[in-house]
C-alpha positions, 0 to 999 in steps of 0.5 A: 080062702078055705080048702073047700072053696079052693077045691071047688074053684079048681074043679070049676076051672077044670070043668070050664068051657072057656078061660073063665072060672065063673061063666055061663054058656061059655061066656064070662059072667059080667056081674055077679050081683045081677047073676045072683039076683037073677038066680034068686028070682028064678028060685022065687027068693027075694033079696038074694045078694052077695051081702046076704051070703056075707051076712050068713057067713059072719053069723055062722062064724059067730055061732061057731064061737069065733071071736069078733076080732077074727070075724072082723078081720076076715070081713075086712072091717076096720074094727070089731064094733062094725062086726058086732053091730051089723052081724053078731046081733042076728045070731040066735046064740049071740049073748046066749051065755049071758042069758044062761046066767039068768036062767032062774030054773038052773040058778043055785039057791046060794047065788040068789039074793 
């Protein structure tokens, strides 16, 4: 858990009006999934789910340069192949270094054959 998340949860707990950290109108939220879907509908955004947040987090980690091994472990995957197949390919910068090697506008004349 990041320090920021821990801080946010601690604050939420002190501001809670019930014994639950995640609550609505003083009552516990029984289903995070349904809560996210409801919030998405009210905001006019389709497809809001916990998986979308998980996917976004994984893509941000990949773009920040974390290894597939680190991302895989954080997500609880049994191996990096799952992480690479499901998450990394959606990153706009995934394989950027490989593409940059083939950028003909910056290739040195001595390397072209």
